[in-house]
BALOBA-1460 file (C-alpha; in Angstrom, 3 decimals):
// residues 344
<rec num="1" residu="m" x="-3.929" y="-5.556" z="24.765"/>
<rec num="2" residu="a" x="-7.029" y="-7.155" z="26.280"/>
<rec num="3" residu="r" x="-9.245" y="-4.461" z="24.716"/>
<rec num="4" residu="r" x="-7.687" y="-5.026" z="21.286"/>
<rec num="5" residu="s" x="-8.204" y="-8.773" z="21.653"/>
<rec num="6" residu="g" x="-11.820" y="-8.190" z="22.668"/>
<rec num="7" residu="r" x="-12.463" y="-5.983" z="19.645"/>
<rec num="8" residu="s" x="-10.905" y="-8.582" z="17.346"/>
<rec num="9" residu="t" x="-13.044" y="-11.333" z="18.862"/>
<rec num="10" residu="a" x="-16.186" y="-9.216" z="18.501"/>
<rec num="11" residu="g" x="-15.283" y="-8.467" z="14.891"/>
<rec num="12" residu="i" x="-14.871" y="-12.180" z="14.152"/>
<rec num="13" residu="v" x="-18.175" y="-13.039" z="15.847"/>
<rec num="14" residu="f" x="-20.127" y="-10.336" z="14.009"/>
<rec num="15" residu="g" x="-18.370" y="-11.210" z="10.752"/>
<rec num="16" residu="l" x="-19.395" y="-14.867" z="11.091"/>
<rec num="17" residu="a" x="-22.953" y="-13.806" z="11.908"/>
<rec num="18" residu="g" x="-23.012" y="-11.669" z="8.755"/>
<rec num="19" residu="l" x="-21.636" y="-14.556" z="6.698"/>
<rec num="20" residu="l" x="-24.353" y="-16.867" z="8.033"/>
<rec num="21" residu="l" x="-27.002" y="-14.262" z="7.184"/>
<rec num="22" residu="l" x="-25.642" y="-14.011" z="3.649"/>
<rec num="23" residu="a" x="-25.637" y="-17.810" z="3.298"/>
<rec num="24" residu="w" x="-29.237" y="-17.931" z="4.497"/>
<rec num="25" residu="l" x="-30.277" y="-15.261" z="1.978"/>
<rec num="26" residu="i" x="-28.660" y="-17.214" z="-0.867"/>
<rec num="27" residu="r" x="-30.359" y="-20.429" z="0.266"/>
<rec num="28" residu="e" x="-33.741" y="-18.706" z="0.519"/>
<rec num="29" residu="e" x="-33.563" y="-17.410" z="-3.044"/>
<rec num="30" residu="n" x="-32.588" y="-20.775" z="-4.589"/>
<rec num="31" residu="v" x="-28.886" y="-21.238" z="-5.251"/>
<rec num="32" residu="t" x="-29.443" y="-22.704" z="-8.731"/>
<rec num="33" residu="d" x="-31.626" y="-19.828" z="-9.941"/>
<rec num="34" residu="l" x="-29.270" y="-17.278" z="-8.447"/>
<rec num="35" residu="g" x="-26.281" y="-18.971" z="-10.068"/>
<rec num="36" residu="r" x="-28.031" y="-18.980" z="-13.439"/>
<rec num="37" residu="r" x="-28.755" y="-15.264" z="-13.253"/>
<rec num="38" residu="l" x="-25.149" y="-14.475" z="-12.338"/>
<rec num="39" residu="a" x="-23.806" y="-16.802" z="-15.054"/>
<rec num="40" residu="e" x="-25.944" y="-15.037" z="-17.688"/>
<rec num="41" residu="l" x="-24.471" y="-11.752" z="-16.501"/>
<rec num="42" residu="g" x="-20.921" y="-13.094" z="-16.888"/>
<rec num="43" residu="p" x="-19.907" y="-11.590" z="-20.266"/>
<rec num="44" residu="w" x="-21.287" y="-8.188" z="-19.221"/>
<rec num="45" residu="l" x="-19.560" y="-8.013" z="-15.835"/>
<rec num="46" residu="p" x="-16.860" y="-5.569" z="-17.034"/>
<rec num="47" residu="l" x="-19.662" y="-3.056" z="-17.687"/>
<rec num="48" residu="a" x="-20.805" y="-3.503" z="-14.089"/>
<rec num="49" residu="l" x="-17.359" y="-2.356" z="-12.912"/>
<rec num="50" residu="a" x="-17.457" y="0.906" z="-14.872"/>
<rec num="51" residu="p" x="-19.608" y="2.998" z="-12.470"/>
<rec num="52" residu="y" x="-17.546" y="2.148" z="-9.396"/>
<rec num="53" residu="t" x="-14.343" y="2.815" z="-11.285"/>
<rec num="54" residu="l" x="-15.711" y="6.322" z="-11.814"/>
<rec num="55" residu="t" x="-16.691" y="6.442" z="-8.124"/>
<rec num="56" residu="s" x="-13.185" y="5.599" z="-6.953"/>
<rec num="57" residu="i" x="-11.600" y="8.062" z="-9.383"/>
<rec num="58" residu="a" x="-13.952" y="10.870" z="-8.291"/>
<rec num="59" residu="d" x="-13.185" y="10.146" z="-4.628"/>
<rec num="60" residu="a" x="-9.458" y="10.250" z="-5.362"/>
<rec num="61" residu="l" x="-9.892" y="13.571" z="-7.195"/>
<rec num="62" residu="g" x="-11.731" y="14.925" z="-4.156"/>
<rec num="63" residu="w" x="-8.898" y="13.819" z="-1.911"/>
<rec num="64" residu="r" x="-6.359" y="15.407" z="-4.267"/>
<rec num="65" residu="a" x="-8.235" y="18.722" z="-3.994"/>
<rec num="66" residu="v" x="-8.032" y="18.491" z="-0.183"/>
<rec num="67" residu="l" x="-4.324" y="17.667" z="-0.266"/>
<rec num="68" residu="r" x="-3.625" y="20.613" z="-2.565"/>
<rec num="69" residu="a" x="-5.385" y="22.839" z="-0.038"/>
<rec num="70" residu="f" x="-2.660" y="21.740" z="2.380"/>
<rec num="71" residu="g" x="0.088" y="22.322" z="-0.192"/>
<rec num="72" residu="l" x="0.624" y="18.618" z="-0.918"/>
<rec num="73" residu="s" x="0.923" y="17.082" z="-4.367"/>
<rec num="74" residu="f" x="1.249" y="13.401" z="-5.266"/>
<rec num="75" residu="p" x="0.889" y="11.402" z="-8.502"/>
<rec num="76" residu="f" x="-2.815" y="10.712" z="-9.052"/>
<rec num="77" residu="v" x="-2.448" y="6.927" z="-9.446"/>
<rec num="78" residu="r" x="-0.675" y="6.760" z="-6.088"/>
<rec num="79" residu="l" x="-3.484" y="8.704" z="-4.420"/>
<rec num="80" residu="w" x="-6.058" y="6.423" z="-6.036"/>
<rec num="81" residu="l" x="-4.264" y="3.331" z="-4.746"/>
<rec num="82" residu="m" x="-3.888" y="4.871" z="-1.273"/>
<rec num="83" residu="r" x="-7.629" y="5.421" z="-1.111"/>
<rec num="84" residu="l" x="-8.315" y="1.854" z="-2.257"/>
<rec num="85" residu="a" x="-5.986" y="0.595" z="0.480"/>
<rec num="86" residu="g" x="-7.747" y="2.727" z="3.083"/>
<rec num="87" residu="e" x="-11.210" y="1.609" z="1.960"/>
<rec num="88" residu="a" x="-10.062" y="-2.025" z="1.996"/>
<rec num="89" residu="v" x="-8.994" y="-1.685" z="5.629"/>
<rec num="90" residu="n" x="-12.288" y="0.088" z="6.418"/>
<rec num="91" residu="s" x="-14.099" y="-2.939" z="4.972"/>
<rec num="92" residu="i" x="-12.350" y="-5.466" z="7.181"/>
<rec num="93" residu="a" x="-11.735" y="-3.429" z="10.349"/>
<rec num="94" residu="p" x="-14.259" y="-4.139" z="13.163"/>
<rec num="95" residu="t" x="-15.022" y="-0.415" z="13.587"/>
<rec num="96" residu="g" x="-15.062" y="0.416" z="9.884"/>
<rec num="97" residu="v" x="-12.680" y="3.379" z="10.364"/>
<rec num="98" residu="g" x="-9.228" y="1.779" z="10.450"/>
<rec num="99" residu="g" x="-8.501" y="3.005" z="6.941"/>
<rec num="100" residu="e" x="-8.327" y="6.668" z="7.955"/>
<rec num="101" residu="p" x="-5.239" y="6.320" z="10.202"/>
<rec num="102" residu="l" x="-3.726" y="4.149" z="7.465"/>
<rec num="103" residu="k" x="-4.187" y="6.914" z="4.877"/>
<rec num="104" residu="a" x="-2.522" y="9.404" z="7.215"/>
<rec num="105" residu="m" x="0.370" y="7.000" z="7.762"/>
<rec num="106" residu="l" x="0.824" y="6.473" z="4.015"/>
<rec num="107" residu="l" x="0.877" y="10.236" z="3.442"/>
<rec num="108" residu="r" x="3.444" y="10.644" z="6.205"/>
<rec num="109" residu="d" x="5.605" y="7.894" z="4.703"/>
<rec num="110" residu="d" x="5.530" y="9.820" z="1.425"/>
<rec num="111" residu="g" x="6.882" y="12.971" z="3.033"/>
<rec num="112" residu="a" x="3.908" y="14.799" z="4.555"/>
<rec num="113" residu="s" x="4.206" y="15.961" z="8.150"/>
<rec num="114" residu="g" x="2.120" y="14.046" z="10.671"/>
<rec num="115" residu="s" x="-0.184" y="16.970" z="11.470"/>
<rec num="116" residu="v" x="-0.807" y="17.804" z="7.794"/>
<rec num="117" residu="a" x="-1.496" y="14.156" z="6.956"/>
<rec num="118" residu="a" x="-3.958" y="13.825" z="9.842"/>
<rec num="119" residu="a" x="-5.685" y="17.128" z="9.007"/>
<rec num="120" residu="a" x="-6.029" y="16.179" z="5.325"/>
<rec num="121" residu="v" x="-7.650" y="12.869" z="6.253"/>
<rec num="122" residu="v" x="-10.051" y="14.584" z="8.685"/>
<rec num="123" residu="v" x="-11.120" y="17.191" z="6.112"/>
<rec num="124" residu="s" x="-11.564" y="14.571" z="3.382"/>
<rec num="125" residu="r" x="-13.657" y="12.376" z="5.683"/>
<rec num="126" residu="t" x="-15.753" y="15.400" z="6.622"/>
<rec num="127" residu="a" x="-16.506" y="16.175" z="2.956"/>
<rec num="128" residu="l" x="-17.304" y="12.519" z="2.335"/>
<rec num="129" residu="t" x="-19.667" y="12.358" z="5.326"/>
<rec num="130" residu="v" x="-21.478" y="15.569" z="4.396"/>
<rec num="131" residu="t" x="-22.056" y="14.419" z="0.808"/>
<rec num="132" residu="q" x="-23.213" y="11.031" z="2.091"/>
<rec num="133" residu="a" x="-25.835" y="12.835" z="4.169"/>
<rec num="134" residu="l" x="-26.908" y="14.757" z="1.045"/>
<rec num="135" residu="l" x="-27.268" y="11.461" z="-0.838"/>
<rec num="136" residu="v" x="-29.555" y="10.120" z="1.897"/>
<rec num="137" residu="v" x="-31.662" y="13.299" z="1.649"/>
<rec num="138" residu="l" x="-31.956" y="12.874" z="-2.126"/>
<rec num="139" residu="g" x="-32.916" y="9.231" z="-1.685"/>
<rec num="140" residu="i" x="-35.645" y="10.060" z="0.851"/>
<rec num="141" residu="g" x="-36.927" y="12.846" z="-1.387"/>
<rec num="142" residu="a" x="-37.109" y="10.516" z="-4.391"/>
<rec num="143" residu="l" x="-38.917" y="7.957" z="-2.216"/>
<rec num="144" residu="l" x="-41.565" y="10.475" z="-1.138"/>
<rec num="145" residu="i" x="-42.179" y="11.523" z="-4.743"/>
<rec num="146" residu="r" x="-42.344" y="7.896" z="-5.901"/>
<rec num="147" residu="f" x="-45.091" y="7.107" z="-3.396"/>
<rec num="148" residu="g" x="-47.146" y="10.113" z="-4.388"/>
<rec num="149" residu="y" x="-46.319" y="12.645" z="-1.666"/>
<rec num="150" residu="t" x="-45.753" y="15.340" z="-4.275"/>
<rec num="151" residu="r" x="-47.083" y="18.175" z="-2.104"/>
<rec num="152" residu="t" x="-45.218" y="17.376" z="1.084"/>
<rec num="153" residu="a" x="-42.037" y="16.155" z="-0.625"/>
<rec num="154" residu="p" x="-40.583" y="19.628" z="-1.361"/>
<rec num="155" residu="l" x="-41.127" y="20.723" z="2.248"/>
<rec num="156" residu="a" x="-39.626" y="17.513" z="3.584"/>
<rec num="157" residu="i" x="-36.647" y="17.718" z="1.237"/>
<rec num="158" residu="g" x="-36.094" y="21.373" z="2.132"/>
<rec num="159" residu="g" x="-36.217" y="20.578" z="5.834"/>
<rec num="160" residu="l" x="-33.808" y="17.666" z="5.441"/>
<rec num="161" residu="f" x="-31.397" y="19.824" z="3.444"/>
<rec num="162" residu="v" x="-31.481" y="22.397" z="6.248"/>
<rec num="163" residu="l" x="-30.688" y="19.665" z="8.780"/>
<rec num="164" residu="a" x="-27.863" y="18.383" z="6.563"/>
<rec num="165" residu="g" x="-26.521" y="21.936" z="6.337"/>
<rec num="166" residu="i" x="-26.625" y="22.327" z="10.115"/>
<rec num="167" residu="f" x="-24.887" y="18.966" z="10.468"/>
<rec num="168" residu="a" x="-22.122" y="20.078" z="8.061"/>
<rec num="169" residu="l" x="-21.753" y="23.420" z="9.843"/>
<rec num="170" residu="v" x="-21.424" y="21.750" z="13.245"/>
<rec num="171" residu="l" x="-18.751" y="19.377" z="11.908"/>
<rec num="172" residu="v" x="-16.719" y="22.208" z="10.406"/>
<rec num="173" residu="r" x="-17.126" y="24.584" z="13.360"/>
<rec num="174" residu="a" x="-16.069" y="21.886" z="15.792"/>
<rec num="175" residu="q" x="-12.876" y="21.414" z="13.806"/>
<rec num="176" residu="q" x="-12.289" y="25.161" z="13.555"/>
<rec num="177" residu="f" x="-12.652" y="25.748" z="17.268"/>
<rec num="178" residu="g" x="-10.398" y="23.129" z="18.787"/>
<rec num="179" residu="a" x="-12.218" y="19.797" z="18.808"/>
<rec num="180" residu="a" x="-8.917" y="17.881" z="18.695"/>
<rec num="181" residu="a" x="-7.505" y="19.766" z="21.702"/>
<rec num="182" residu="l" x="-10.742" y="19.195" z="23.623"/>
<rec num="183" residu="f" x="-10.559" y="15.471" z="22.895"/>
<rec num="184" residu="a" x="-6.885" y="15.434" z="23.926"/>
<rec num="185" residu="r" x="-7.720" y="17.087" z="27.266"/>
<rec num="186" residu="w" x="-10.434" y="14.536" z="27.898"/>
<rec num="187" residu="i" x="-8.334" y="11.500" z="27.037"/>
<rec num="188" residu="a" x="-5.293" y="12.867" z="28.931"/>
<rec num="189" residu="w" x="-6.887" y="11.670" z="32.181"/>
<rec num="190" residu="f" x="-6.283" y="8.085" z="31.056"/>
<rec num="191" residu="l" x="-2.708" y="8.493" z="29.780"/>
<rec num="192" residu="p" x="0.753" y="8.843" z="31.359"/>
<rec num="193" residu="e" x="1.754" y="12.478" z="31.800"/>
<rec num="194" residu="r" x="4.505" y="12.438" z="29.160"/>
<rec num="195" residu="l" x="2.247" y="10.855" z="26.542"/>
<rec num="196" residu="a" x="-0.570" y="13.251" z="27.463"/>
<rec num="197" residu="r" x="1.711" y="16.270" z="26.847"/>
<rec num="198" residu="r" x="2.753" y="14.939" z="23.450"/>
<rec num="199" residu="l" x="-0.885" y="14.290" z="22.525"/>
<rec num="200" residu="h" x="-1.830" y="17.822" z="23.601"/>
<rec num="201" residu="v" x="0.878" y="19.366" z="21.383"/>
<rec num="202" residu="t" x="-0.171" y="17.201" z="18.424"/>
<rec num="203" residu="a" x="-3.844" y="18.062" z="18.912"/>
<rec num="204" residu="n" x="-3.116" y="21.795" z="19.060"/>
<rec num="205" residu="t" x="-1.074" y="21.586" z="15.848"/>
<rec num="206" residu="l" x="-3.886" y="19.645" z="14.177"/>
<rec num="207" residu="d" x="-6.441" y="22.278" z="15.244"/>
<rec num="208" residu="v" x="-4.275" y="25.051" z="13.801"/>
<rec num="209" residu="r" x="-3.982" y="23.193" z="10.478"/>
<rec num="210" residu="l" x="-7.733" y="22.599" z="10.293"/>
<rec num="211" residu="a" x="-8.680" y="26.167" z="11.194"/>
<rec num="212" residu="a" x="-6.276" y="27.557" z="8.578"/>
<rec num="213" residu="v" x="-7.485" y="25.381" z="5.721"/>
<rec num="214" residu="y" x="-11.174" y="26.025" z="6.451"/>
<rec num="215" residu="e" x="-10.475" y="29.757" z="6.566"/>
<rec num="216" residu="h" x="-8.149" y="30.193" z="3.586"/>
<rec num="217" residu="a" x="-8.788" y="27.293" z="1.194"/>
<rec num="218" residu="r" x="-12.541" y="27.237" z="0.733"/>
<rec num="219" residu="l" x="-12.545" y="26.826" z="-3.057"/>
<rec num="220" residu="p" x="-10.496" y="23.578" z="-3.038"/>
<rec num="221" residu="l" x="-12.774" y="22.246" z="-0.306"/>
<rec num="222" residu="v" x="-15.877" y="23.071" z="-2.360"/>
<rec num="223" residu="m" x="-14.265" y="21.261" z="-5.299"/>
<rec num="224" residu="a" x="-13.526" y="18.254" z="-3.083"/>
<rec num="225" residu="t" x="-17.153" y="18.192" z="-1.928"/>
<rec num="226" residu="g" x="-18.311" y="18.282" z="-5.549"/>
<rec num="227" residu="w" x="-16.077" y="15.350" z="-6.485"/>
<rec num="228" residu="h" x="-17.312" y="13.295" z="-3.519"/>
<rec num="229" residu="m" x="-20.942" y="14.047" z="-4.436"/>
<rec num="230" residu="l" x="-20.243" y="12.850" z="-7.968"/>
<rec num="231" residu="a" x="-18.760" y="9.681" z="-6.475"/>
<rec num="232" residu="w" x="-21.965" y="8.965" z="-4.512"/>
<rec num="233" residu="l" x="-24.124" y="9.563" z="-7.588"/>
<rec num="234" residu="s" x="-21.874" y="7.211" z="-9.575"/>
<rec num="235" residu="s" x="-22.425" y="4.614" z="-6.878"/>
<rec num="236" residu="a" x="-26.183" y="4.981" z="-7.414"/>
<rec num="237" residu="a" x="-25.595" y="4.637" z="-11.156"/>
<rec num="238" residu="e" x="-23.968" y="1.265" z="-10.464"/>
<rec num="239" residu="i" x="-27.308" y="-0.044" z="-9.185"/>
<rec num="240" residu="w" x="-29.062" y="1.234" z="-12.308"/>
<rec num="241" residu="v" x="-26.470" y="-0.410" z="-14.587"/>
<rec num="242" residu="v" x="-26.336" y="-3.786" z="-12.820"/>
<rec num="243" residu="l" x="-30.130" y="-4.174" z="-12.676"/>
<rec num="244" residu="r" x="-30.342" y="-3.291" z="-16.361"/>
<rec num="245" residu="l" x="-27.721" y="-5.964" z="-17.106"/>
<rec num="246" residu="l" x="-29.815" y="-8.402" z="-15.052"/>
<rec num="247" residu="e" x="-32.765" y="-7.542" z="-17.340"/>
<rec num="248" residu="a" x="-34.660" y="-5.801" z="-14.548"/>
<rec num="249" residu="p" x="-34.369" y="-2.131" z="-15.548"/>
<rec num="250" residu="i" x="-35.478" y="0.527" z="-13.069"/>
<rec num="251" residu="p" x="-35.870" y="4.308" z="-13.376"/>
<rec num="252" residu="w" x="-32.927" y="6.412" z="-12.202"/>
<rec num="253" residu="h" x="-34.831" y="7.725" z="-9.164"/>
<rec num="254" residu="d" x="-35.320" y="4.172" z="-7.869"/>
<rec num="255" residu="a" x="-31.553" y="3.659" z="-8.052"/>
<rec num="256" residu="l" x="-31.161" y="6.865" z="-6.043"/>
<rec num="257" residu="i" x="-33.654" y="5.591" z="-3.461"/>
<rec num="258" residu="i" x="-31.851" y="2.268" z="-3.095"/>
<rec num="259" residu="e" x="-28.405" y="3.837" z="-2.737"/>
<rec num="260" residu="g" x="-29.683" y="6.536" z="-0.377"/>
<rec num="261" residu="l" x="-31.433" y="4.074" z="1.939"/>
<rec num="262" residu="a" x="-28.474" y="1.688" z="1.728"/>
<rec num="263" residu="q" x="-26.259" y="4.188" z="3.579"/>
<rec num="264" residu="p" x="-27.865" y="3.725" z="7.032"/>
<rec num="265" residu="i" x="-27.759" y="-0.029" z="6.411"/>
<rec num="266" residu="r" x="-24.096" y="0.204" z="5.470"/>
<rec num="267" residu="a" x="-23.478" y="1.962" z="8.787"/>
<rec num="268" residu="t" x="-23.831" y="-1.454" z="10.456"/>
<rec num="269" residu="g" x="-20.235" y="-1.932" z="9.287"/>
<rec num="270" residu="i" x="-19.246" y="-0.444" z="12.639"/>
<rec num="271" residu="l" x="-20.282" y="-3.819" z="14.089"/>
<rec num="272" residu="v" x="-20.156" y="-6.224" z="11.134"/>
<rec num="273" residu="p" x="-16.938" y="-5.961" z="9.088"/>
<rec num="274" residu="g" x="-17.833" y="-4.708" z="5.620"/>
<rec num="275" residu="a" x="-21.544" y="-4.860" z="6.611"/>
<rec num="276" residu="l" x="-21.324" y="-8.469" z="5.380"/>
<rec num="277" residu="g" x="-24.785" y="-9.990" z="5.141"/>
<rec num="278" residu="t" x="-26.528" y="-6.953" z="6.616"/>
<rec num="279" residu="q" x="-25.856" y="-4.937" z="3.456"/>
<rec num="280" residu="e" x="-27.320" y="-7.679" z="1.283"/>
<rec num="281" residu="g" x="-30.268" y="-8.419" z="3.610"/>
<rec num="282" residu="g" x="-31.219" y="-4.774" z="4.058"/>
<rec num="283" residu="g" x="-30.639" y="-4.055" z="0.380"/>
<rec num="284" residu="v" x="-32.897" y="-6.906" z="-0.715"/>
<rec num="285" residu="a" x="-35.613" y="-5.644" z="1.662"/>
<rec num="286" residu="v" x="-35.435" y="-2.142" z="0.155"/>
<rec num="287" residu="c" x="-35.515" y="-3.540" z="-3.397"/>
<rec num="288" residu="r" x="-38.483" y="-5.758" z="-2.593"/>
<rec num="289" residu="w" x="-40.289" y="-2.715" z="-1.190"/>
<rec num="290" residu="l" x="-39.779" y="-1.052" z="-4.585"/>
<rec num="291" residu="g" x="-41.130" y="-4.077" z="-6.461"/>
<rec num="292" residu="i" x="-37.831" y="-5.655" z="-7.547"/>
<rec num="293" residu="p" x="-37.920" y="-9.487" z="-7.352"/>
<rec num="294" residu="p" x="-35.807" y="-10.701" z="-4.391"/>
<rec num="295" residu="a" x="-33.707" y="-13.095" z="-6.502"/>
<rec num="296" residu="i" x="-32.728" y="-10.301" z="-8.905"/>
<rec num="297" residu="a" x="-32.105" y="-7.912" z="-6.004"/>
<rec num="298" residu="l" x="-29.838" y="-10.415" z="-4.258"/>
<rec num="299" residu="a" x="-27.957" y="-11.062" z="-7.521"/>
<rec num="300" residu="m" x="-27.366" y="-7.318" z="-7.829"/>
<rec num="301" residu="w" x="-26.063" y="-7.021" z="-4.266"/>
<rec num="302" residu="l" x="-23.792" y="-10.051" z="-4.773"/>
<rec num="303" residu="v" x="-22.331" y="-8.396" z="-7.884"/>
<rec num="304" residu="r" x="-21.665" y="-5.272" z="-5.788"/>
<rec num="305" residu="r" x="-20.054" y="-7.406" z="-3.088"/>
<rec num="306" residu="a" x="-17.818" y="-9.089" z="-5.680"/>
<rec num="307" residu="r" x="-16.852" y="-5.687" z="-7.090"/>
<rec num="308" residu="e" x="-16.072" y="-4.422" z="-3.598"/>
<rec num="309" residu="t" x="-13.908" y="-7.475" z="-2.945"/>
<rec num="310" residu="l" x="-12.034" y="-6.949" z="-6.211"/>
<rec num="311" residu="f" x="-11.235" y="-3.287" z="-5.519"/>
<rec num="312" residu="d" x="-10.336" y="-4.097" z="-1.898"/>
<rec num="313" residu="a" x="-7.934" y="-6.750" z="-3.170"/>
<rec num="314" residu="v" x="-6.232" y="-4.146" z="-5.385"/>
<rec num="315" residu="g" x="-5.834" y="-1.872" z="-2.365"/>
<rec num="316" residu="l" x="-4.444" y="-4.642" z="-0.164"/>
<rec num="317" residu="v" x="-1.978" y="-5.757" z="-2.868"/>
<rec num="318" residu="y" x="-0.762" y="-2.152" z="-3.135"/>
<rec num="319" residu="l" x="-0.394" y="-1.985" z="0.643"/>
<rec num="320" residu="a" x="1.555" y="-5.241" z="0.712"/>
<rec num="321" residu="a" x="3.808" y="-4.038" z="-2.121"/>
<rec num="322" residu="r" x="4.561" y="-0.794" z="-0.260"/>
<rec num="323" residu="r" x="5.389" y="-2.704" z="2.889"/>
<rec num="324" residu="s" x="7.627" y="-5.098" z="0.972"/>
<rec num="325" residu="r" x="9.511" y="-2.199" z="-0.679"/>
<rec num="326" residu="r" x="9.916" y="-0.463" z="2.658"/>
<rec num="327" residu="m" x="11.297" y="-3.607" z="4.316"/>
<rec num="328" residu="a" x="13.718" y="-4.114" z="1.414"/>
<rec num="329" residu="a" x="14.871" y="-0.483" z="1.640"/>
<rec num="330" residu="n" x="15.399" y="-0.800" z="5.406"/>
<rec num="331" residu="e" x="17.374" y="-3.988" z="4.881"/>
<rec num="332" residu="v" x="19.635" y="-2.295" z="2.334"/>
<rec num="333" residu="l" x="20.076" y="0.663" z="4.701"/>
<rec num="334" residu="d" x="21.016" y="-1.650" z="7.579"/>
<rec num="335" residu="q" x="23.549" y="-3.458" z="5.392"/>
<rec num="336" residu="t" x="25.049" y="-0.123" z="4.305"/>
<rec num="337" residu="r" x="25.396" y="0.992" z="7.922"/>
<rec num="338" residu="s" x="26.985" y="-2.328" z="8.882"/>
<rec num="339" residu="s" x="29.497" y="-2.035" z="6.047"/>
<rec num="340" residu="a" x="30.325" y="1.534" z="7.091"/>
<rec num="341" residu="i" x="31.172" y="0.603" z="10.678"/>
<rec num="342" residu="t" x="32.924" y="-2.699" z="9.930"/>
<rec num="343" residu="p" x="36.716" y="-2.211" z="10.308"/>
<rec num="344" residu="k" x="38.743" y="-2.911" z="7.144"/>
């Protein structure tokens, strides 16, 4: 309980620090000028939402491909909303990973077994992480070419792709050869014996599920990887679209550079919930490096933050609605049981 309280306190502290950084950035770039730029964008804001809508749909299609590899099938809209709920929790959780257990729980509530739900989430996250690494490689490659390193760029890109491939192979092999059971054996030293045995059984079942899907369902996993890569490229397209709407058009490769370099910055979300402030500060620095005026860059990142907040709100509303329906169903069930045992 003390550890959970400590993590919550740290999350609040880092979140406030990020908020202060964001406030400072807005103040530095002149609130009035920034407000004017955003107000001029107003009528065109729906266009700014289009690329991320495609991103979220592509991610959901990738997740559907993974679930089908495990023999699971759900209505697409439900899967899309589940992913939005998971990403919303990832945005506000201090570690930035709380949404993955939530997705597994939602799948289990909809009829999937616990081991299948957990394995599906692990495989989907693996595909997402591998494609994110590929996006970073593409961004670095585009950066090298932009600054004139045309001779060394192909070698550097090739080397980075090899490293990304090794990284992907290590992730998959670890899951194929019992990473969950190894983790369970390590953590068992800190758990009561009964709980440790249950964890060991669960981990072994999870390892079996993962090994089977990697061995026998490679085509769906390749399809999932393709969908997630499309999602990352759509996210880069969002930068291109928003800057064009702000009357500061950039070439497509600059958008790829910005999105690729934004990923390591976004990784600060493990400390700062939603990478609040750090995403905007780091993003403005990258844009300035590429010659984009800071005020326009900050306006673009604020539009992205507003879009993120909007989609997170949709996910949280869906989560609240599911919880409300579940509580109502449990209440009806309790009343039915009470009526059944009440003597007439």
